[in-house]
C-alpha positions in Angstrom: 0.0 0.0 0.0 1.2 3.5 -0.8 1.4 5.8 2.1 -1.0 8.8 2.1 0.9 12.1 2.1 0.5 14.4 5.1 -1.2 16.9 2.8 -3.8 14.4 1.7 -4.3 13.1 5.3 -4.9 16.7 6.4 -7.4 17.2 3.6 -9.3 14.0 4.6 -9.2 15.0 8.2 -10.7 18.4 7.5 -13.3 17.3 4.9 -16.8 17.9 6.3 -18.6 15.8 3.7 -16.6 12.6 3.7 -18.8 9.4 3.5 -19.7 8.5 7.1 -20.8 5.4 8.9 -24.5 5.3 9.8 -25.5 4.4 13.4 -27.2 1.2 12.2 -23.9 0.1 10.6 -22.0 0.9 13.8 -24.4 -1.4 15.7 -23.9 -4.2 13.3 -20.1 -3.9 13.3 -20.1 -3.9 17.1 -22.1 -7.1 17.2 -20.0 -8.7 14.5 -16.7 -8.0 16.4 -17.8 -9.6 19.7 -16.1 -12.9 20.5 -19.4 -14.7 20.9 -22.7 -13.8 19.2 -26.1 -15.3 19.4 -29.3 -15.1 17.4 -30.8 -12.5 19.9 -27.9 -10.1 19.4 -28.1 -10.3 15.6 -31.9 -10.0 15.5 -31.7 -6.9 17.7 -29.0 -5.3 15.6 -30.8 -6.0 12.3 -34.3 -5.2 13.4 -33.2 -1.7 14.6 -33.7 -0.6 11.0 -37.0 -2.1 9.7 -36.1 -1.4 6.0 -32.9 -3.3 6.4 -34.7 -6.2 8.2 -37.2 -6.3 5.3 -34.3 -6.6 2.8 -32.7 -9.4 4.8 -36.1 -11.2 4.8 -36.4 -10.7 1.1 -32.9 -12.2 0.4 -33.6 -15.2 2.7 -36.7 -16.0 0.6 -35.0 -15.3 -2.8 -33.7 -17.9 -5.2 -30.2 -17.3 -3.7 -31.3 -19.2 -0.5 -34.2 -21.2 -1.9 -35.7 -23.4 0.8 -38.9 -25.6 0.9 -40.2 -23.5 3.8 -40.6 -19.7 3.4 -39.1 -17.5 6.1 -42.0 -15.6 7.6 -40.1 -13.8 10.4 -36.6 -12.5 11.1 -35.6 -15.5 13.2 -36.4 -17.9 10.4 -34.4 -15.7 8.0 -31.5 -15.8 10.4 -31.6 -19.6 10.5 -31.7 -19.7 6.7 -28.8 -17.3 6.2 -26.7 -17.9 9.2 -25.6 -15.3 11.8 -22.4 -14.0 10.1 -24.0 -13.9 6.7 -27.0 -12.0 8.1 -24.7 -9.4 9.7 -22.6 -9.0 6.5 -25.7 -8.6 4.3 -27.3 -6.2 6.7 -24.1 -4.1 6.8 -24.0 -4.1 2.9 -27.6 -2.9 2.7 -27.1 -0.2 5.4 -24.0 1.3 3.8 -25.4 1.4 0.3 -28.7 2.9 1.4 -26.9 5.7 3.4 -24.2 6.5 0.9 -26.6 6.7 -2.0 -28.6 9.4 -0.2 -25.8 11.9 -0.6 -24.8 12.0 -4.3 -21.8 14.0 -5.5 -22.1 16.8 -8.1 -20.3 16.0 -11.3 -19.6 12.4 -10.2 -21.6 9.7 -12.0 -23.1 8.3 -8.9 -25.3 5.7 -10.6 -22.4 4.3 -12.6 -20.4 4.0 -9.4 -23.0 2.0 -7.6 -23.9 0.0 -10.7 -20.4 -1.3 -11.0 -20.1 -1.8 -7.2 -23.3 -3.9 -7.1 -22.4 -5.9 -10.2 -19.0 -6.5 -8.6 -20.6 -7.7 -5.4 -23.0 -10.0 -7.3 -20.1 -11.5 -9.3 -18.0 -12.0 -6.1 -20.9 -14.0 -4.6 -21.2 -16.2 -7.7 -17.5 -16.8 -7.9 -17.2 -17.6 -4.2 -20.1 -20.0 -4.4 -18.4 -21.7 -7.4 -14.9 -22.1 -5.9 -15.9 -22.6 -2.3 -12.8 -21.1 -0.8 -14.3 -18.0 0.9 -17.6 -17.0 2.4 -19.9 -15.7 -0.3 -21.3 -12.8 1.9 -17.9 -11.7 3.2 -16.5 -11.4 -0.3 -19.7 -9.7 -1.5 -19.2 -6.9 1.0 -15.5 -6.4 0.1 -16.3 -6.3 -3.6 -19.2 -3.9 -3.0 -16.8 -1.5 -1.2 -13.6 -2.0 -3.2 -13.9 1.3 -5.0 -15.3 3.4 -2.0 -12.1 5.4 -2.0 -13.3 7.1 -5.2 -16.1 8.7 -3.2 -13.6 10.1 -0.7 -11.2 11.3 -3.4 -14.0 13.1 -5.3 -14.9 15.0 -2.1 -11.4 16.1 -1.1 -9.9 16.4 -4.6 -12.7 16.7 -7.1 -10.2 17.9 -9.8 -8.8 14.3 -10.0 -11.9 13.1 -11.9 -12.9 16.5 -13.4 -11.3 15.9 -16.9 -11.9 12.1 -17.3 -14.7 9.6 -17.4 -13.6 7.1 -14.7 -16.1 4.5 -15.5 -15.2 4.3 -19.2 -11.6 3.2 -18.5 -10.2 0.1 -17.0 -9.1 0.3 -13.4 -5.4 -0.1 -14.0 -5.5 3.1 -16.2 -7.7 4.8 -13.6 -5.3 3.9 -10.8 -2.4 5.3 -12.8 -4.3 8.5 -13.3 -5.0 8.8 -9.6 -1.4 8.2 -8.7 -0.3 10.9 -11.1 -2.4 13.4 -9.2 -2.2 12.2 -5.6 0.7 9.6 -5.5 -1.9 7.1 -4.3 -5.0 5.4 -5.8 -8.6 4.9 -4.6 -7.7 1.5 -3.0 -5.2 3.2 -0.7 -7.8 6.0 0.2 -10.6 3.3 0.6 -8.5 1.3 3.0 -7.8 4.5 5.0 -11.6 5.3 5.1 -12.6 1.8 6.2 -9.9 1.8 8.9 -11.2 5.2 10.0 -14.7 3.5 10.3 -13.1 0.8 12.5 -14.0 -1.9 10.0 -12.5 -5.3 10.5 -8.9 -5.7 9.5 -9.7 -8.3 6.8 -12.1 -5.9 5.1 -9.5 -3.0 5.2 -6.7 -5.2 3.9 -8.8 -6.8 1.1 -9.9 -3.4 -0.2 -6.4 -2.1 0.0 -5.1 -4.9 -2.3 -8.2 -5.4 -4.4 -6.5 -4.2 -7.7 -3.2 -5.9 -7.0 -3.9 -9.4 -5.6 -0.4 -10.6 -6.4 1.4 -8.0 -4.2 3.9 -9.5 -1.8 2.4 -8.0 1.3 -1.1 -9.5 0.9 -1.9 -11.3 4.1 -2.5 -15.1 3.6 -5.6 -14.9 5.8 -7.4 -12.9 3.1 -5.5 -13.7 -0.1 -8.4 -15.7 -1.5 -10.8 -12.8 -0.7 -8.5 -10.4 -2.6 -8.3 -12.7 -5.6 -12.1 -13.1 -5.9 -12.5 -9.3 -5.3 -10.1 -8.5 -8.1 -11.8 -10.9 -10.5 -15.2 -9.5 -9.6 -14.2 -6.0 -10.7 -13.0 -7.3 -14.0 -16.2 -9.2 -14.6 -18.3 -6.2 -13.6 -16.5 -4.1 -16.2 -17.3 -6.8 -18.8 -21.0 -6.1 -18.1 -21.0 -2.3 -17.6 -18.0 -1.0 -19.6 -18.4 0.2 -23.2 -15.6 -2.1 -24.3 -16.8 -5.0 -22.1 -17.3 -7.5 -25.0 -13.7 -6.9 -26.3 -12.3 -7.7 -22.9 -14.2 -11.0 -22.4 -11.6 -13.4 -23.9 -8.8 -12.0 -21.8 -10.9 -11.9 -18.6 -12.0 -15.5 -19.2 -8.4 -16.6 -19.6 -7.5 -14.8 -16.4 -10.4 -16.3 -14.5 -9.4 -19.8 -15.7 -5.8 -19.1 -14.7 -6.8 -17.9 -11.2 -9.6 -20.3 -10.4 -9.7 -23.1 -12.9 -13.2 -22.1 -14.0 -13.4 -22.9 -17.8 -14.8 -20.4 -20.3 -17.7 -22.7 -20.8 -18.6 -22.7 -17.1 -18.1 -18.9 -17.0 -20.7 -18.6 -19.7 -23.1 -20.4 -17.4 -22.2 -18.0 -14.6 -23.1 -15.0 -16.8 -26.6 -16.7 -17.1 -26.7 -17.0 -13.2 -25.8 -13.3 -12.9 -28.5 -12.3 -15.4 -31.1 -14.3 -13.4 -30.0 -12.6 -10.2 -30.0 -9.0 -11.4 -33.8 -8.4 -10.9 -33.4 -9.4 -7.3 -30.4 -7.2 -6.8 -32.2 -4.3 -8.4 -35.1 -4.8 -6.1 -33.1 -5.1 -2.9 -30.8 -2.1 -3.7 -33.6 -0.1 -5.3 -31.8 0.9 -8.5 -31.8 -0.1 -12.1 -28.6 -2.0 -13.0 -29.3 -3.1 -16.6 -32.1 -2.6 -19.1 -33.9 -5.7 -20.6 -32.1 -5.2 -24.0 -28.8 -4.9 -22.2 -29.3 -8.1 -20.4 -30.2 -9.9 -23.7 -27.1 -8.5 -25.4 -24.9 -9.5 -22.5 -26.2 -13.1 -22.6 -25.7 -13.3 -26.4 -22.2 -11.8 -26.2 -21.1 -14.1 -23.4 -22.4 -17.2 -25.2 -20.8 -16.2 -28.5 -17.5 -15.1 -27.0 -17.1 -17.9 -24.4 -18.7 -20.8 -26.2 -18.7 -20.3 -30.0 -15.8 -18.1 -30.9 -12.6 -19.9 -32.0 -10.8 -21.5 -29.0 -7.4 -20.3 -30.2 -8.2 -16.8 -28.9 -8.5 -18.3 -25.4 -5.3 -20.3 -25.6 -3.4 -17.2 -26.7 -5.0 -15.1 -24.0 -4.3 -17.7 -21.4 -0.6 -17.8 -22.4 -0.5 -14.0 -22.2 -2.1 -14.0 -18.8 0.2 -16.7 -17.5 3.2 -14.8 -18.9 2.1 -11.6 -17.1 1.6 -13.5 -13.8 5.1 -15.0 -14.2 6.6 -11.6 -14.8 4.9 -10.2 -11.7 6.5 -13.0 -9.6 9.9 -12.5 -11.2 9.8 -8.7 -10.6 9.0 -9.3 -6.9 11.5 -12.1 -6.3 14.4 -11.5 -8.7 15.9 -8.5 -6.9 19.5 -9.8 -7.0 22.6 -7.6 -7.0 23.5 -8.3 -10.6 20.1 -7.1 -11.8 19.7 -4.0 -9.7 21.1 -0.5 -10.1 22.7 0.2 -6.7 21.9 3.9 -6.5 18.3 4.0 -7.7 17.0 0.5 -6.9 15.7 0.2 -10.5 16.9 -2.7 -12.7 20.2 -2.2 -14.4 20.9 -2.1 -18.2 21.9 -5.7 -18.4 18.6 -6.9 -16.9 16.7 -4.5 -19.2 18.3 -5.9 -22.3 17.7 -9.5 -21.2 14.0 -8.7 -20.4 13.4 -6.8 -23.6 14.9 -9.6 -25.8 12.7 -12.2 -24.1 9.6 -10.0 -24.3 10.3 -9.1 -27.9 10.6 -12.8 -28.9 7.3 -13.5 -27.1 5.5 -10.6 -28.7 6.5 -11.6 -32.2 5.5 -15.2 -31.6 2.1 -14.2 -30.2 1.6 -11.3 -32.5 0.9 -9.2 -29.4 1.9 -5.6 -28.4 5.2 -4.7 -26.7 6.0 -1.1 -25.8 9.0 0.7 -24.3 9.6 4.2 -23.0 12.9 6.0 -23.2 13.2 8.6 -20.4 15.7 11.4 -20.1 16.0 13.9 -17.2 16.1 17.4 -18.7 19.2 19.4 -18.1 20.6 16.9 -15.5 24.2 17.9 -16.1 23.4 21.5 -15.3 21.6 20.4 -12.1 24.6 18.3 -11.1 26.9 21.2 -11.7 24.7 23.8 -10.0 23.4 21.8 -7.0 26.0 19.1 -6.5 26.2 15.4 -7.1 24.3 14.6 -3.8 21.3 16.5 -5.2 21.8 14.8 -8.5 21.7 11.4 -7.0 18.5 12.2 -5.1 16.9 13.3 -8.4 17.8 10.0 -10.0 16.3 8.1 -7.0 13.1 10.1 -7.1 12.7 9.6 -10.9 13.2 5.9 -10.5 10.5 5.8 -7.7 8.1 7.9 -9.9 8.5 5.5 -12.9 7.9 2.5 -10.6 4.8 4.0 -9.1 3.4 4.9 -12.6 3.5 1.5 -14.2 2.3 -2.0 -13.3 4.3 -4.5 -11.2 4.7 -6.7 -14.4 6.4 -3.9 -16.3 10.2 -3.4 -16.1 11.8 -0.1 -15.0 15.6 0.1 -15.5 18.3 2.7 -15.4 19.9 2.7 -18.9 22.8 4.8 -18.0 23.6 8.2 -16.6 20.4 10.2 -16.5 18.5 7.9 -18.8 15.9 5.3 -17.8 13.8 2.8 -19.8 10.5 1.1 -19.2 9.3 -2.1 -20.8 5.6 -2.6 -21.0 4.5 -6.1 -22.2 1.1 -6.5 -23.8 0.6 -2.6 -23.9 -0.5 -0.9 -27.1 0.7 2.4 -28.4 -2.4 4.3 -27.2 -2.1 3.1 -23.6 1.7 3.7 -23.6 1.1 7.3 -24.7 -1.3 7.7 -21.7 1.3 6.3 -19.3 4.0 8.6 -20.8 1.7 11.6 -20.3 1.2 10.8 -16.7 4.9 10.3 -16.1 5.6 13.8 -17.6 2.9 15.3 -15.4 4.1 13.4 -12.3 7.7 14.6 -12.8 6.5 18.2 -12.8 5.4 17.7 -9.2 8.9 16.5 -8.1 11.1 18.7 -6.0 14.4 17.9 -4.4 15.6 20.1 -1.6 19.3 20.7 -1.1 21.2 21.0 2.2 21.6 24.7 1.6 17.9 25.3 1.2 17.6 25.4 -2.5 15.0 23.5 -4.6 15.8 21.4 -7.7 12.8 21.2 -10.1 12.6 18.1 -12.3 11.1 17.7 -15.8 11.4 14.7 -18.1 11.5 14.1 -21.9 10.1 10.8 -23.1 10.0 8.8 -26.3 7.8 5.8 -26.8 7.7 3.0 -29.4 5.5 -0.1 -29.8 6.1 -3.4 -31.5 2.7 -4.2 -33.2 1.3 -4.9 -36.7 1.6 -1.1 -37.5 5.3 -1.0 -36.4 6.9 -4.4 -37.0 10.5 -4.1 -35.9 13.0 -6.8 -37.0 14.9 -6.9 -33.7 14.6 -5.5 -30.1 17.5 -3.2 -31.0 15.2 -1.6 -33.6 12.6 -1.0 -31.0 15.2 0.7 -28.8 16.3 2.9 -31.6 12.7 3.9 -32.4 12.1 4.9 -28.8 15.4 6.8 -28.8 14.4 8.6 -32.0 11.1 9.6 -30.4 13.0 10.9 -27.3 15.2 13.0 -29.6 12.0 14.5 -31.1 10.8 15.4 -27.6 14.0 17.3 -26.9 13.7 19.1 -30.2 10.2 20.2 -29.3 11.5 21.9 -26.1 11.7 19.0 -23.6 9.2 18.3 -20.7 7.0 16.3 -23.1 6.6 12.9 -24.7 6.6 11.8 -28.3 5.5 8.5 -29.9 7.4 6.9 -32.8 5.3 6.2 -35.9 6.1 4.4 -39.2 6.3 7.9 -40.8 9.4 8.7 -38.7 11.5 6.0 -40.5 
């Protein structure tokens, strides 16, 4: 987890309209955290809010918990659901009801809750299928995985002012948030839930919900984090404008993480579609129109059952490759691979990684991008402020690059004041977005010297992508292309990024 800056913590502390925990939720949390609970305690906590009690009754009598005998009172519903499941569901209903009563101007509140409820529904279906975590527990985590976005929009509305956060994937969204705040909505969400005195498992699971392979994920909730991360991807496949395009890759990822086949996943889309009317009724909001449900069902069947299976085998190999890279980047921190000053990889490791990824990209006909980074006027900074300040600039730039890219990407010091980034499976458009955020992030960097002076930092970047439009013969050709684009950035006045195109040859 990235640490929240003192400035952001101060803003959160002073914010008068942050999402707050309703009293009904406090009562439920208090009961849930007691060493021993009984039916009377749970019934008292839930029945304190008649509307929530009615929703619990409705769920107990729904197809989700179909029983021969209908639950006609709260006690029977508790027996059907179980005490812990009842508390978790009641807490979910309480939070959503309260938080939806206070919409945010300019923030697409309906899209936020639509994705959240779809993610929660998917989490429950996945948990029921793999049987490694409690369905209701992971439902609540998935429902709240993006709650940090609500807090960010209230303390720093400018973060989302110029983008449509629900039309982009969450990796890109997180990079955008980090470029503005140095943290993303998972970090802020974990802070908020901790401030609410939520259980440690819930806080930790939300904190890592978009990076389930992180080394610091506690084993006690790793499975919850994994299901939560998948639920977000599957929710995007239903709600995102580009959802259909992402289905093959998502299906491959689900299979790699859980063993669920694309054919079985198609059945699970049917289960979701059957459950949506009940979810809409309980949460009192429209999730998907009838024609959208029909299109989703047809798309899932066509994509997961009919479309040529070679797409899945290629997607599965790409997913497996990305997972392998993440593990290597976390474990393979040996002295002969790391630049001692900056902590980034060294040039030797970069060249080995690029050659390997280039061969893989050519074989799979997939995208591979790289970014060449140069610190503007670094020699002058060294001469004017001293080598100690120069070294600190190099360290800060390496940290910035690492924060701005995925854990499966490779950040290396190429030499002197030059860095390189390798981005497997990333197309030219996405790479340009990443480069833009790096340039913007560098403008916020400041290094203070011992004599009280401040060193400002700007970067010039060049990007190049191996794909059908730019088919390089060797990895060295890709490096030369990125270097050429970097040169064009310098000619344009520095402090910018330029993408290599075929016309530049």
